[in-house]
C-alpha positions, 0 to 999 in steps of 0.5 A, spaced: 454 247 645 452 247 638 451 253 634 448 254 628 449 259 622 443 258 617 447 262 611 454 258 613 457 253 609 462 251 614 463 244 616 462 243 624 466 238 628 465 234 634 468 237 640 470 233 646 473 236 652 476 232 658 477 233 665 481 229 670 479 228 677 482 225 683 478 220 686 480 216 692 487 216 689 485 214 682 485 219 676 478 219 673 477 222 666 470 225 664 469 226 657 464 231 655 461 230 648 457 234 643 453 233 637 455 233 630 452 234 624 456 232 617 456 236 611 452 230 608 446 231 612 446 238 614 441 240 608 436 235 611 437 237 618 436 244 616 429 243 614 427 241 621 423 245 626 427 248 631 424 244 636 426 238 633 433 240 631 434 242 639 431 235 641 436 232 636 442 236 638 441 235 646 442 227 645 449 228 644 449 224 638 454 224 632 450 225 625 454 222 620 449 219 615 442 220 613 441 213 617 444 216 623 438 222 623 433 217 621 435 213 627 434 219 632 428 221 629 425 214 630 427 214 637 424 221 638 417 218 635 417 212 639 418 216 645 413 220 644 408 214 643 410 211 650 
């Protein structure tokens, strides 16, 4: 889960949880990733509406650069046009 504190200047990190499951005698590792917004683009990300931020975050993609943010926004626009 991603938690945003508007006045916070702290860095947010990608958190990965792993779970091991035994399935027909084999161990299967499940990786659960969470969204990440880098400090570099945090100011731009914070200007977006809460609904748009939530839509981006639920996609569980790392946003390291402005290009990552633009790509996700383009995906959202393309999906809304279909």
